[in-house]
DRENDO-1510 file (C-alpha; in Angstrom, 1 decimal, always signed):
<recs>
REC; n; res; u; v; w
REC; 1; MET; +17.7; +5.8; +29.2 .
REC; 2; PHE; +15.4; +8.5; +27.7 .
REC; 3; PRO; +12.6; +7.5; +25.8 .
REC; 4; ILE; +10.6; +10.4; +24.1 .
REC; 5; THR; +7.7; +9.3; +25.9 .
REC; 6; ILE; +8.0; +8.0; +29.6 .
REC; 7; ASN; +4.8; +6.3; +31.1 .
REC; 8; TYR; +3.7; +4.4; +33.1 .
REC; 9; ALA; +6.6; +5.4; +35.5 .
REC; 10; GLU; +9.1; +2.9; +36.8 .
REC; 11; ILE; +10.1; +4.6; +40.0 .
REC; 12; HIS; +12.4; +1.8; +41.5 .
REC; 13; PHE; +15.3; +2.3; +39.2 .
REC; 14; ARG; +18.2; +4.3; +40.9 .
REC; 15; TYR; +21.7; +5.1; +40.2 .
REC; 16; PRO; +24.4; +4.7; +43.3 .
REC; 17; PHE; +24.4; +7.5; +45.7 .
REC; 18; ILE; +21.8; +9.3; +43.9 .
REC; 19; LYS; +18.5; +9.9; +45.9 .
REC; 20; SER; +15.2; +9.4; +44.1 .
REC; 21; LYS; +12.4; +11.5; +45.5 .
REC; 22; TYR; +9.6; +9.3; +44.2 .
REC; 23; TYR; +11.4; +5.8; +45.1 .
REC; 24; ARG; +9.6; +3.9; +47.8 .
REC; 25; LYS; +9.9; +0.6; +49.0 .
REC; 26; LEU; +6.2; -0.5; +47.8 .
REC; 27; PRO; +5.3; -2.0; +44.2 .
REC; 28; GLU; +3.8; +0.4; +41.8 .
REC; 29; ILE; +0.2; +0.3; +42.3 .
REC; 30; ILE; -2.0; +1.7; +39.3 .
REC; 31; THR; -5.6; +1.9; +38.5 .
REC; 32; ASP; -6.7; +2.8; +35.1 .
REC; 33; ILE; -10.2; +3.2; +33.3 .
REC; 34; PRO; -11.0; +4.1; +29.6 .
REC; 35; PHE; -11.5; +7.7; +28.2 .
REC; 36; ARG; -14.8; +6.5; +26.8 .
REC; 37; LEU; -17.3; +3.7; +27.4 .
REC; 38; SER; -19.3; +2.3; +24.5 .
REC; 39; ASN; -21.3; +0.1; +27.1 .
REC; 40; ARG; -22.6; +0.0; +30.7 .
REC; 41; LYS; -19.8; -1.7; +32.1 .
REC; 42; ILE; -16.5; +0.5; +33.3 .
REC; 43; PRO; -13.3; -2.1; +33.2 .
REC; 44; ILE; -11.4; -1.0; +36.1 .
REC; 45; LEU; -7.9; -2.1; +35.5 .
REC; 46; LEU; -5.8; -2.6; +38.4 .
REC; 47; ILE; -1.8; -3.2; +37.9 .
REC; 48; VAL; +0.8; -4.0; +40.6 .
REC; 49; LYS; +4.2; -4.1; +39.6 .
REC; 50; ASP; +7.6; -4.8; +41.2 .
REC; 51; ALA; +5.9; -6.9; +43.9 .
REC; 52; ASN; +8.5; -9.7; +43.3 .
REC; 53; SER; +10.9; -7.3; +45.4 .
REC; 54; PHE; +7.9; -5.5; +47.4 .
REC; 55; PRO; +5.1; -8.2; +48.3 .
REC; 56; ILE; +1.9; -6.7; +49.1 .
REC; 57; THR; -1.5; -7.6; +49.7 .
REC; 58; ILE; -4.4; -6.0; +48.1 .
REC; 59; ASN; -7.5; -6.1; +50.5 .
REC; 60; LYS; -10.1; -4.6; +47.9 .
REC; 61; ILE; -10.6; -1.7; +45.7 .
REC; 62; THR; -13.6; +0.8; +45.8 .
REC; 63; ALA; -15.0; +2.9; +42.9 .
REC; 64; PHE; -16.7; +6.2; +43.9 .
REC; 65; ILE; -18.8; +7.4; +40.9 .
REC; 66; LYS; -20.0; +11.2; +40.2 .
REC; 67; SER; -22.7; +11.7; +37.9 .
REC; 68; LYS; -25.4; +14.2; +37.0 .
REC; 69; ASN; -27.9; +11.6; +38.2 .
REC; 70; GLY; -26.2; +11.3; +41.7 .
REC; 71; ASP; -23.4; +9.5; +43.3 .
REC; 72; PHE; -22.6; +5.9; +43.6 .
REC; 73; GLU; -20.1; +3.3; +44.9 .
REC; 74; GLU; -19.2; -0.2; +44.9 .
REC; 75; THR; -16.7; -1.9; +46.7 .
REC; 76; PHE; -14.6; -5.1; +45.1 .
REC; 77; PRO; -13.1; -7.7; +47.5 .
REC; 78; ILE; -9.7; -9.1; +46.6 .
REC; 79; GLU; -7.9; -10.4; +49.5 .
REC; 80; LYS; -4.8; -11.4; +47.3 .
REC; 81; THR; -0.9; -11.5; +48.2 .
REC; 82; ILE; +1.0; -10.5; +44.9 .
REC; 83; ASN; +4.7; -11.1; +44.8 .
REC; 84; ASP; +5.2; -11.1; +41.2 .
REC; 85; ASP; +7.1; -8.9; +38.7 .
REC; 86; TYR; +3.9; -7.4; +36.9 .
REC; 87; PHE; +0.2; -8.3; +38.2 .
REC; 88; SER; -3.1; -7.1; +36.8 .
REC; 89; GLU; -6.6; -7.9; +37.0 .
REC; 90; ILE; -9.8; -5.9; +35.5 .
REC; 91; PHE; -12.9; -5.4; +37.3 .
REC; 92; PHE; -16.4; -4.7; +35.8 .
REC; 93; TYR; -18.4; -2.0; +37.5 .
REC; 94; GLU; -21.8; -2.0; +35.8 .
REC; 95; ILE; -23.1; +1.3; +35.6 .
REC; 96; PRO; -26.2; +2.0; +37.8 .
REC; 97; GLU; -29.6; +2.3; +35.5 .
REC; 98; ALA; -30.0; +5.6; +37.2 .
REC; 99; ILE; -27.3; +7.1; +35.4 .
REC; 100; GLN; -28.3; +8.4; +31.9 .
REC; 101; GLU; -26.1; +8.2; +28.9 .
REC; 102; ASN; -24.3; +10.9; +27.0 .
REC; 103; GLN; -22.5; +12.5; +30.2 .
REC; 104; TYR; -18.9; +12.5; +31.6 .
REC; 105; LEU; -18.5; +10.7; +34.7 .
REC; 106; SER; -16.1; +11.0; +37.4 .
REC; 107; LEU; -14.5; +8.7; +39.3 .
REC; 108; ASP; -11.9; +7.8; +42.0 .
REC; 109; ILE; -10.7; +4.4; +42.8 .
REC; 110; LYS; -9.4; +3.6; +46.5 .
REC; 111; ILE; -7.0; +1.2; +47.2 .
REC; 112; ASN; -6.7; -0.7; +50.1 .
REC; 113; CYS; -3.4; -2.8; +50.9 .
REC; 114; PHE; -0.9; -4.0; +53.5 .
REC; 115; THR; +2.9; -5.3; +53.6 .
REC; 116; GLU; +3.9; -6.9; +56.7 .
REC; 117; ASN; +4.5; -3.8; +58.7 .
REC; 118; LYS; +1.9; -1.2; +57.5 .
REC; 119; ARG; -1.3; -0.8; +56.3 .
REC; 120; TYR; -1.9; +1.7; +53.4 .
REC; 121; SER; -4.8; +3.4; +51.4 .
REC; 122; PHE; -4.3; +5.1; +48.1 .
REC; 123; ILE; -6.3; +6.8; +45.7 .
REC; 124; ASN; -6.0; +5.7; +42.0 .
REC; 125; ASP; -2.4; +4.9; +42.4 .
REC; 126; ASN; +0.6; +5.1; +44.9 .
REC; 127; TYR; +3.0; +7.4; +43.0 .
REC; 128; LEU; +5.0; +10.0; +45.2 .
REC; 129; THR; +5.1; +13.6; +43.7 .
REC; 130; LEU; +2.4; +13.3; +41.4 .
REC; 131; GLU; -0.8; +15.6; +41.3 .
REC; 132; ARG; -3.9; +14.1; +42.4 .
REC; 133; LYS; -6.8; +14.0; +39.6 .
REC; 134; SER; -10.0; +11.8; +39.4 .
REC; 135; PHE; -10.9; +10.0; +36.2 .
REC; 136; SER; -12.8; +11.1; +33.7 .
REC; 137; THR; -15.1; +9.1; +31.3 .
REC; 138; TYR; -17.6; +9.8; +28.7 .
REC; 139; PHE; -20.5; +7.6; +29.0 .
REC; 140; ALA; -21.5; +6.8; +25.2 .
REC; 141; ASN; -22.8; +3.6; +25.6 .
REC; 142; LYS; -22.5; +3.1; +21.9 .
REC; 143; LYS; -19.6; +2.6; +19.2 .
REC; 144; PHE; -18.0; +5.6; +17.5 .
REC; 145; PRO; -20.4; +7.0; +14.6 .
REC; 146; TYR; -18.9; +5.2; +12.0 .
REC; 147; PRO; -20.3; +3.4; +8.8 .
REC; 148; LYS; -20.0; -0.4; +8.1 .
REC; 149; ASN; -16.8; -1.8; +7.2 .
REC; 150; TRP; -14.9; +1.3; +8.7 .
REC; 151; PHE; -12.8; -0.3; +11.5 .
REC; 152; ALA; -11.0; +1.9; +14.0 .
REC; 153; GLY; -8.0; +1.1; +15.8 .
REC; 154; GLU; -4.6; +2.3; +17.7 .
REC; 155; ALA; -1.7; +2.3; +15.8 .
REC; 156; HIS; +1.2; +2.8; +18.3 .
REC; 157; PHE; +1.0; +1.1; +21.7 .
REC; 158; HIS; +3.3; -0.2; +24.0 .
REC; 159; SER; +2.9; -3.4; +26.2 .
REC; 160; ASN; +4.2; -4.5; +29.7 .
REC; 161; PHE; +7.3; -5.8; +27.0 .
REC; 162; THR; +8.2; -2.2; +26.9 .
REC; 163; ASN; +10.0; -2.4; +30.4 .
REC; 164; ASP; +13.2; -0.4; +31.6 .
REC; 165; GLN; +14.6; +1.9; +33.8 .
REC; 166; VAL; +12.1; +4.9; +33.1 .
REC; 167; GLU; +8.6; +3.5; +31.9 .
REC; 168; PHE; +6.3; +0.3; +31.5 .
REC; 169; GLY; +3.1; -0.6; +29.7 .
REC; 170; SER; +0.0; -2.9; +30.1 .
REC; 171; ASP; -0.4; -6.3; +29.1 .
REC; 172; ILE; -1.8; -7.3; +25.9 .
REC; 173; TYR; -5.1; -9.2; +27.7 .
REC; 174; SER; -6.1; -6.4; +29.5 .
REC; 175; THR; -5.4; -3.9; +26.7 .
REC; 176; SER; -7.9; -5.5; +24.2 .
REC; 177; ILE; -10.5; -5.3; +26.9 .
REC; 178; MET; -9.9; -1.7; +27.6 .
REC; 179; ALA; -9.9; -1.2; +23.6 .
REC; 180; LYS; -13.2; -3.1; +23.1 .
REC; 181; SER; -14.6; -0.7; +25.9 .
REC; 182; ILE; -14.2; +2.4; +24.2 .
REC; 183; GLY; -15.2; +1.0; +21.0 .
REC; 184; LEU; -12.3; +0.1; +18.8 .
REC; 185; ASP; -11.8; -2.7; +16.5 .
REC; 186; TRP; -7.7; -3.3; +16.5 .
REC; 187; PHE; -4.6; -1.9; +17.8 .
REC; 188; PHE; -0.9; -2.7; +17.1 .
REC; 189; VAL; +1.7; -3.8; +19.5 .
REC; 190; THR; +4.6; -1.8; +18.9 .
REC; 191; ASP; +7.2; -2.3; +21.9 .
REC; 192; HIS; +10.7; -0.8; +21.6 .
REC; 193; SER; +13.2; -3.3; +20.0 .
REC; 194; TYR; +15.6; -2.2; +22.6 .
REC; 195; ASP; +13.5; -3.6; +25.1 .
REC; 196; LEU; +12.7; -6.9; +23.5 .
REC; 197; ASP; +16.1; -7.9; +23.2 .
REC; 198; ASP; +16.3; -7.6; +27.1 .
REC; 199; ARG; +16.2; -10.6; +29.6 .
REC; 200; PRO; +12.6; -10.9; +31.1 .
REC; 201; ASP; +13.9; -10.6; +34.7 .
REC; 202; ASP; +16.2; -7.9; +34.1 .
REC; 203; TYR; +16.0; -4.8; +31.8 .
REC; 204; THR; +19.6; -3.9; +32.3 .
REC; 205; LYS; +20.9; -6.9; +30.5 .
REC; 206; ASN; +20.4; -8.4; +27.1 .
REC; 207; ASP; +19.6; -12.3; +25.7 .
REC; 208; SER; +20.6; -12.9; +22.4 .
REC; 209; SER; +17.5; -15.3; +22.3 .
REC; 210; ILE; +15.0; -12.8; +22.5 .
REC; 211; PRO; +12.5; -14.6; +24.8 .
REC; 212; LYS; +10.5; -11.2; +25.3 .
REC; 213; TRP; +10.1; -11.1; +21.5 .
REC; 214; HIS; +8.5; -14.6; +21.2 .
REC; 215; GLN; +6.5; -14.2; +24.4 .
REC; 216; MET; +4.9; -10.9; +23.1 .
REC; 217; TRP; +3.8; -12.9; +19.9 .
REC; 218; LYS; +2.6; -16.0; +21.9 .
REC; 219; ASP; +0.3; -13.3; +23.5 .
REC; 220; VAL; -0.8; -11.7; +20.5 .
REC; 221; GLU; -1.8; -14.6; +19.1 .
REC; 222; THR; -3.5; -15.9; +22.3 .
REC; 223; TYR; -5.8; -12.7; +22.5 .
REC; 224; ASP; -6.1; -11.7; +18.9 .
REC; 225; SER; -9.8; -12.5; +17.5 .
REC; 226; GLU; -12.2; -11.4; +14.8 .
REC; 227; LYS; -13.8; -8.7; +17.2 .
REC; 228; MET; -10.6; -7.2; +18.3 .
REC; 229; ARG; -7.8; -7.6; +16.1 .
REC; 230; ILE; -4.3; -7.7; +17.7 .
REC; 231; ILE; -1.2; -7.1; +15.3 .
REC; 232; GLY; +2.4; -7.7; +16.7 .
REC; 233; GLY; +5.4; -5.8; +16.0 .
REC; 234; GLU; +7.8; -3.5; +17.6 .
REC; 235; GLU; +9.2; +0.0; +17.3 .
REC; 236; VAL; +12.7; +0.2; +15.7 .
REC; 237; SER; +15.6; +2.2; +16.7 .
REC; 238; ILE; +16.7; +2.6; +13.2 .
REC; 239; GLY; +19.2; +5.4; +11.3 .
REC; 240; ASN; +18.0; +7.8; +9.0 .
REC; 241; THR; +20.1; +9.1; +6.1 .
REC; 242; LEU; +21.9; +11.5; +8.5 .
REC; 243; ASN; +22.7; +8.7; +10.6 .
REC; 244; GLN; +20.8; +9.9; +13.4 .
REC; 245; ASN; +18.7; +7.1; +15.6 .
REC; 246; VAL; +14.8; +7.5; +14.3 .
REC; 247; HIS; +12.0; +5.5; +15.1 .
REC; 248; LEU; +10.0; +3.2; +12.7 .
REC; 249; LEU; +7.0; +0.7; +13.5 .
REC; 250; HIS; +7.5; -2.8; +12.1 .
REC; 251; LEU; +4.4; -5.1; +12.1 .
REC; 252; ASN; +3.1; -8.4; +10.9 .
REC; 253; SER; +6.3; -10.3; +10.9 .
REC; 254; LYS; +8.4; -12.2; +13.2 .
REC; 255; LYS; +11.6; -11.5; +12.0 .
REC; 256; PHE; +13.1; -9.4; +15.0 .
REC; 257; ILE; +15.1; -6.1; +13.8 .
REC; 258; GLU; +17.5; -5.3; +16.4 .
REC; 259; GLY; +18.0; -1.5; +17.2 .
REC; 260; PHE; +19.7; -0.1; +20.6 .
REC; 261; GLY; +21.5; +3.1; +19.1 .
REC; 262; ASP; +19.2; +5.2; +21.6 .
REC; 263; SER; +18.5; +3.0; +24.1 .
REC; 264; GLY; +20.8; +4.7; +26.7 .
REC; 265; ASP; +22.5; +1.6; +27.7 .
REC; 266; SER; +25.7; +2.9; +26.6 .
REC; 267; PHE; +26.4; +6.6; +25.8 .
REC; 268; ILE; +29.6; +6.0; +23.8 .
REC; 269; HIS; +28.0; +3.5; +21.2 .
REC; 270; LYS; +25.1; +5.4; +20.1 .
REC; 271; ASN; +25.2; +4.9; +16.2 .
REC; 272; PRO; +22.4; +3.6; +14.6 .
REC; 273; THR; +22.1; -0.1; +14.6 .
REC; 274; HIS; +20.8; -0.6; +10.9 .
REC; 275; SER; +19.9; +2.1; +8.3 .
REC; 276; ILE; +16.6; +2.8; +6.7 .
REC; 277; LYS; +18.5; +2.5; +3.4 .
REC; 278; ASP; +18.8; -1.4; +4.4 .
REC; 279; LEU; +14.9; -1.8; +5.0 .
REC; 280; LYS; +14.6; -4.1; +1.7 .
REC; 281; GLU; +16.8; -6.7; +3.3 .
REC; 282; LEU; +15.4; -6.3; +7.4 .
REC; 283; GLY; +11.8; -6.7; +6.0 .
REC; 284; ASN; +9.9; -9.4; +4.3 .
REC; 285; ASP; +6.8; -9.9; +2.7 .
REC; 286; ASN; +4.7; -9.6; +5.4 .
REC; 287; SER; +6.1; -6.9; +7.1 .
REC; 288; LEU; +4.5; -3.1; +7.0 .
REC; 289; PHE; +6.6; -0.2; +7.9 .
REC; 290; ILE; +5.3; +3.0; +9.3 .
REC; 291; ALA; +7.5; +6.0; +10.2 .
REC; 292; ALA; +7.0; +6.6; +14.1 .
REC; 293; HIS; +6.0; +10.0; +15.1 .
REC; 294; PRO; +8.5; +11.2; +12.5 .
REC; 295; PHE; +7.8; +15.3; +12.9 .
REC; 296; GLU; +7.8; +15.4; +17.0 .
REC; 297; LYS; +10.4; +17.7; +18.2 .
REC; 298; VAL; +13.3; +16.1; +19.7 .
REC; 299; PRO; +14.6; +18.1; +22.9 .
REC; 300; ILE; +18.4; +19.0; +22.4 .
REC; 301; SER; +19.5; +16.9; +25.1 .
REC; 302; GLN; +18.5; +13.5; +23.3 .
REC; 303; LYS; +19.9; +14.9; +20.3 .
REC; 304; ILE; +23.5; +15.2; +22.3 .
REC; 305; ILE; +22.7; +12.2; +24.7 .
REC; 306; LEU; +21.0; +9.5; +22.5 .
REC; 307; LYS; +22.1; +11.1; +19.0 .
REC; 308; ARG; +18.2; +11.4; +18.3 .
REC; 309; GLY; +16.8; +13.3; +14.9 .
REC; 310; ASN; +13.8; +13.4; +13.1 .
REC; 311; TRP; +13.0; +12.2; +9.6 .
REC; 312; ASN; +13.0; +14.3; +6.5 .
REC; 313; VAL; +12.3; +14.2; +2.8 .
REC; 314; ARG; +15.1; +12.3; +1.5 .
REC; 315; ASP; +14.8; +9.6; +4.5 .
REC; 316; PHE; +11.1; +8.8; +3.0 .
REC; 317; THR; +12.3; +8.8; -0.7 .
REC; 318; THR; +15.3; +6.6; +0.4 .
REC; 319; SER; +13.3; +4.0; +2.3 .
REC; 320; LYS; +10.1; +4.2; +0.4 .
REC; 321; ILE; +8.2; +4.2; +3.3 .
REC; 322; HIS; +4.7; +5.8; +2.6 .
REC; 323; PHE; +2.9; +5.3; +5.8 .
REC; 324; VAL; +3.4; +8.5; +8.2 .
REC; 325; GLN; +2.3; +8.5; +11.6 .
REC; 326; ALA; +2.3; +12.3; +11.9 .
REC; 327; ILE; -0.4; +12.5; +14.6 .
REC; 328; ASN; +1.1; +11.2; +17.9 .
REC; 329; SER; -1.3; +12.8; +20.4 .
REC; 330; ASN; -5.1; +14.0; +20.8 .
REC; 331; LEU; -3.6; +17.9; +21.8 .
REC; 332; GLN; -4.5; +20.5; +18.9 .
REC; 333; SER; -1.2; +22.0; +19.6 .
REC; 334; ASP; +0.3; +18.7; +18.2 .
REC; 335; ILE; -2.0; +17.6; +15.5 .
REC; 336; PHE; -1.9; +20.8; +12.9 .
REC; 337; PRO; +2.2; +20.8; +13.2 .
REC; 338; GLY; +1.9; +16.9; +12.2 .
REC; 339; ILE; -0.6; +17.8; +9.4 .
REC; 340; ARG; +1.5; +20.6; +8.1 .
REC; 341; LYS; +4.5; +18.2; +7.8 .
REC; 342; TRP; +2.7; +15.5; +6.5 .
REC; 343; GLU; +1.5; +18.0; +3.5 .
REC; 344; GLU; +4.8; +19.3; +2.8 .
REC; 345; LEU; +5.4; +15.7; +1.7 .
REC; 346; LEU; +2.7; +15.7; -0.5 .
REC; 347; PHE; +3.5; +19.1; -2.2 .
REC; 348; ASN; +7.1; +17.0; -2.6 .
REC; 349; ASN; +5.6; +15.1; -4.8 .
REC; 350; PHE; +5.5; +12.0; -2.4 .
REC; 351; LYS; +2.5; +9.8; -2.0 .
REC; 352; ALA; +2.8; +9.8; +1.9 .
REC; 353; ILE; -0.6; +7.9; +3.8 .
REC; 354; LEU; -1.5; +9.8; +7.1 .
REC; 355; ILE; -1.9; +7.4; +10.3 .
REC; 356; ALA; -2.5; +8.6; +13.7 .
REC; 357; GLY; -1.8; +6.9; +16.8 .
REC; 358; ASN; -1.1; +8.1; +20.6 .
REC; 359; ASP; +2.3; +6.4; +21.6 .
REC; 360; SER; +0.5; +5.1; +24.6 .
REC; 361; HIS; +1.9; +2.9; +27.5 .
REC; 362; GLY; -1.4; +1.7; +28.9 .
REC; 363; ASN; -2.7; +5.4; +29.6 .
REC; 364; PHE; -6.2; +5.2; +29.1 .
REC; 365; ASN; -7.2; +7.6; +31.0 .
REC; 366; PHE; -4.0; +9.9; +31.8 .
REC; 367; MET; -0.4; +9.4; +31.2 .
REC; 368; LYS; +1.8; +9.7; +34.2 .
REC; 369; GLN; +5.5; +10.2; +33.4 .
REC; 370; ILE; +8.7; +11.3; +34.9 .
REC; 371; LYS; +9.3; +14.8; +34.2 .
REC; 372; ILE; +12.6; +15.2; +36.0 .
REC; 373; PRO; +14.2; +12.0; +36.8 .
REC; 374; PHE; +14.5; +11.2; +40.3 .
REC; 375; LEU; +12.9; +14.2; +41.2 .
REC; 376; LYS; +9.2; +14.7; +40.0 .
REC; 377; LEU; +6.2; +12.8; +38.4 .
REC; 378; PHE; +4.0; +14.5; +35.8 .
REC; 379; ILE; +0.4; +13.8; +34.9 .
REC; 380; SER; -1.3; +15.0; +31.6 .
REC; 381; ARG; -4.2; +13.8; +29.1 .
REC; 382; LYS; -1.7; +14.2; +26.0 .
REC; 383; GLN; -1.3; +10.6; +24.7 .
REC; 384; ILE; -4.2; +8.5; +25.6 .
REC; 385; PHE; -5.1; +5.1; +24.2 .
REC; 386; GLY; -7.1; +5.2; +21.0 .
REC; 387; GLN; -8.1; +9.0; +21.5 .
REC; 388; PHE; -6.9; +10.0; +17.9 .
REC; 389; HIS; -7.1; +6.7; +15.9 .
REC; 390; THR; -6.6; +5.3; +12.3 .
REC; 391; ILE; -9.9; +4.0; +10.4 .
REC; 392; PHE; -9.6; +1.8; +7.3 .
REC; 393; PHE; -12.6; +0.7; +4.9 .
REC; 394; ASN; -12.2; -3.0; +3.8 .
REC; 395; ASP; -14.6; -6.0; +3.7 .
REC; 396; GLU; -13.0; -7.2; +7.1 .
REC; 397; ASN; -11.6; -6.4; +10.0 .
REC; 398; ASP; -7.8; -6.9; +8.3 .
REC; 399; PRO; -5.8; -4.2; +9.8 .
REC; 400; ILE; -2.7; -4.8; +7.5 .
REC; 401; GLN; -5.0; -5.3; +4.4 .
REC; 402; GLY; -7.0; -2.5; +5.4 .
REC; 403; LEU; -3.7; +0.1; +5.6 .
REC; 404; LYS; -2.6; -1.7; +2.5 .
REC; 405; ASN; -5.7; -0.7; +0.5 .
REC; 406; LYS; -5.1; +3.0; +1.5 .
REC; 407; ASN; -8.6; +4.3; +2.0 .
REC; 408; ILE; -7.9; +5.5; +5.4 .
REC; 409; VAL; -8.8; +8.7; +7.3 .
REC; 410; VAL; -8.0; +9.5; +11.0 .
REC; 411; SER; -10.2; +10.7; +13.3 .
REC; 412; ASN; -11.2; +11.8; +17.0 .
REC; 413; GLY; -14.8; +10.8; +17.0 .
REC; 414; PRO; -16.8; +12.2; +13.7 .
REC; 415; PHE; -16.5; +10.8; +10.5 .
REC; 416; LEU; -15.7; +11.8; +7.1 .
REC; 417; SER; -15.1; +9.9; +4.0 .
REC; 418; PHE; -15.1; +10.8; +0.0 .
REC; 419; PHE; -14.7; +9.7; -3.3 .
REC; 420; LEU; -14.5; +11.0; -6.7 .
REC; 421; GLU; -16.9; +9.8; -9.8 .
REC; 422; SER; -15.9; +10.7; -13.5 .
REC; 423; LYS; -17.8; +8.5; -16.4 .
REC; 424; GLY; -19.3; +6.1; -14.1 .
REC; 425; VAL; -16.4; +4.9; -12.2 .
REC; 426; LYS; -15.5; +5.6; -8.8 .
REC; 427; TYR; -12.2; +6.7; -7.2 .
REC; 428; ASN; -11.6; +6.3; -3.2 .
REC; 429; ILE; -9.3; +7.5; -1.2 .
REC; 430; GLY; -5.8; +6.5; -2.0 .
REC; 431; SER; -6.6; +6.0; -5.7 .
REC; 432; GLU; -4.7; +7.9; -8.6 .
REC; 433; ILE; -6.9; +9.6; -11.5 .
REC; 434; ASP; -6.3; +11.0; -14.8 .
REC; 435; PHE; -6.9; +14.9; -15.5 .
REC; 436; GLY; -10.4; +15.8; -16.2 .
REC; 437; VAL; -13.5; +16.6; -14.5 .
REC; 438; PHE; -15.0; +14.8; -11.4 .
REC; 439; ILE; -17.8; +14.9; -9.2 .
REC; 440; LEU; -16.8; +15.1; -5.5 .
REC; 441; LYS; -19.3; +12.7; -2.9 .
REC; 442; TYR; -18.5; +12.7; +0.6 .
REC; 443; GLN; -20.3; +11.1; +3.6 .
REC; 444; ALA; -20.0; +13.0; +6.9 .
REC; 445; LYS; -21.1; +11.9; +10.4 .
REC; 446; SER; -21.0; +13.1; +14.1 .
REC; 447; SER; -22.8; +12.6; +17.4 .
REC; 448; GLU; -23.4; +14.2; +20.4 .
REC; 449; GLU; -20.6; +13.2; +21.9 .
REC; 450; PHE; -18.3; +14.6; +19.3 .
REC; 451; GLY; -20.4; +18.0; +18.6 .
REC; 452; GLU; -22.2; +19.4; +15.4 .
REC; 453; ILE; -20.2; +19.6; +12.4 .
REC; 454; LYS; -19.3; +23.1; +11.8 .
REC; 455; LYS; -16.7; +23.2; +8.9 .
REC; 456; ILE; -15.7; +20.6; +5.9 .
REC; 457; LYS; -12.9; +21.5; +4.0 .
REC; 458; LEU; -12.0; +20.2; +0.3 .
REC; 459; ILE; -8.4; +20.6; -0.5 .
REC; 460; ILE; -6.9; +20.6; -3.9 .
REC; 461; GLY; -3.1; +21.0; -3.6 .
REC; 462; THR; -1.1; +22.1; -7.2 .
REC; 463; ILE; +2.3; +20.4; -7.0 .
REC; 464; SER; +3.9; +22.3; -9.8 .
REC; 465; ASN; +3.6; +25.7; -8.1 .
REC; 466; GLN; +3.0; +24.2; -4.1 .
REC; 467; LYS; -0.4; +25.8; -3.7 .
REC; 468; LYS; -3.5; +24.9; -2.9 .
REC; 469; ARG; -7.1; +25.6; -3.4 .
REC; 470; ILE; -9.6; +25.3; -0.4 .
REC; 471; ILE; -13.4; +25.1; -0.5 .
REC; 472; ILE; -15.3; +25.6; +2.6 .
REC; 473; ASN; -18.2; +22.9; +3.2 .
REC; 474; PRO; -18.4; +21.8; -0.6 .
REC; 475; PRO; -22.0; +21.0; -1.7 .
REC; 476; ASN; -22.3; +16.9; -2.6 .
REC; 477; ASN; -22.1; +16.2; -6.4 .
REC; 478; TYR; -19.5; +19.5; -6.3 .
REC; 479; LYS; -17.9; +19.7; -9.8 .
REC; 480; ILE; -14.0; +19.4; -9.8 .
REC; 481; GLU; -11.8; +20.0; -12.9 .
REC; 482; ILE; -8.2; +18.9; -12.7 .
REC; 483; LYS; -5.6; +20.0; -14.8 .
REC; 484; GLN; -2.3; +19.8; -13.2 .
REC; 485; ASN; -0.3; +17.2; -11.1 .
REC; 486; SER; -2.5; +17.5; -7.7 .
REC; 487; PHE; -3.8; +15.8; -4.7 .
REC; 488; LEU; -7.1; +16.3; -2.9 .
REC; 489; ARG; -8.2; +15.6; +0.8 .
REC; 490; MET; -11.0; +16.8; +3.0 .
REC; 491; GLU; -11.1; +17.7; +6.8 .
REC; 492; LEU; -13.8; +18.1; +9.2 .
REC; 493; LEU; -14.2; +19.9; +12.2 .
REC; 494; THR; -16.9; +20.0; +15.0 .
REC; 495; ASN; -17.8; +22.3; +17.6 .
REC; 496; LYS; -16.4; +20.1; +20.3 .
REC; 497; ARG; -12.9; +19.9; +18.7 .
REC; 498; GLY; -13.5; +16.7; +16.5 .
REC; 499; PHE; -11.4; +16.4; +14.0 .
REC; 500; VAL; -11.0; +14.1; +10.5 .
REC; 501; PHE; -8.4; +14.4; +7.9 .
REC; 502; THR; -8.9; +12.1; +4.9 .
REC; 503; ASN; -6.2; +10.9; +2.7 .
REC; 504; PRO; -6.0; +11.8; -0.7 .
REC; 505; ILE; -6.6; +11.0; -4.0 .
REC; 506; TRP; -3.7; +11.7; -6.4 .
REC; 507; THR; -3.3; +12.2; -10.1 .
REC; 508; LYS; -1.0; +9.9; -11.7 .
</recs>
């Protein structure tokens, strides 16, 4: 199995007669913390996986903090023998009053544990071949600078129900705690369709009664709340119009859509299970579909071995899917190519709604993945839960209705929204307008954390000639005359690489 993103890393799967350099006769032991703190408590997540095969006793963990105001530490006694296939617990470190807000904190977590034969001490995790890096988190002690009734969340997340030969995610309860700490309001659970049809005790075998799918929904319903909305779903492997395997987020429906064409379970049978042409029959009235990372470059090995491909314009017009997760990380080198591809859809007269996510499998501070199977692991900050997120406007924290209303912006921290006004009528993001003269009004906000606003762009795309006009730092109450079929959207940039991209307003 070769997923597009691989993390946290599963280290115990091996092929016969092939030696693995990162295999060890211990469970995976991982700690994690959020990349951002909206209050004075640091949730320290401890995950122990595969202890049913490798039982272990955790004595204690000790957190070491380095700040501008000095160094601090605290020990959390545990004294627990773990023999479960998946175990997690969160420990809250109350930040000392001496540590001031608006600074990055450096943390290391020391783990003391033992088996029947040996005592161990690890820092942050027990992965072999992995570069050691300290955690880093921004101590903001406040939520994001978003106005009332704007709700921010993670649209693409894999829980521990994504569990296979190379990867696994964090449990839904722990993720809800971490999301609150970051300052988010909601997240989607989008586990792989080819993982959700596995037996809970053996990811190499399927179970037609799909117990993992049903248990995922039970967990969603248990931990969903008004303050932290959790919506269940799946990342379906499905066929595009070229009969290649592409990925589709299917949300808010308990109707399971199977898809295992690119699961890697069989390198002979790799044709898509279903086609996007059949979405009308596959979904229902509750379903929300989002094209998952549709423009992300697919390695040549995955094209050949797994028959993976990308979404194209015909796929969108055929499937009528308007929600497009064009942003799948917080790296600038990934963001702008995705924005350009999204804009190509707009110039093709397709009303594509921009969505941002991170494809995170836990990964609240680092992503730790398999770089070379059986040889080397890799650590990076490419896809961190909640780092680039989707924000919708709605009277209530209702992610499905909020997205369907289309008044959506995407951001990694600062805020920008706009509307057009004509003859006393207000047109919000996601609206359609007639030709005429309009007044632009917008609201922009940032903070010390995300930096001073450096540039605001108004972008007017004319579809007939495939050209766009860019107005830099337009004043509020800027007059615009629209004479041709067009879309209007806005962008914001801060001096600390804070970005906001709004969705458009279109002509009818």
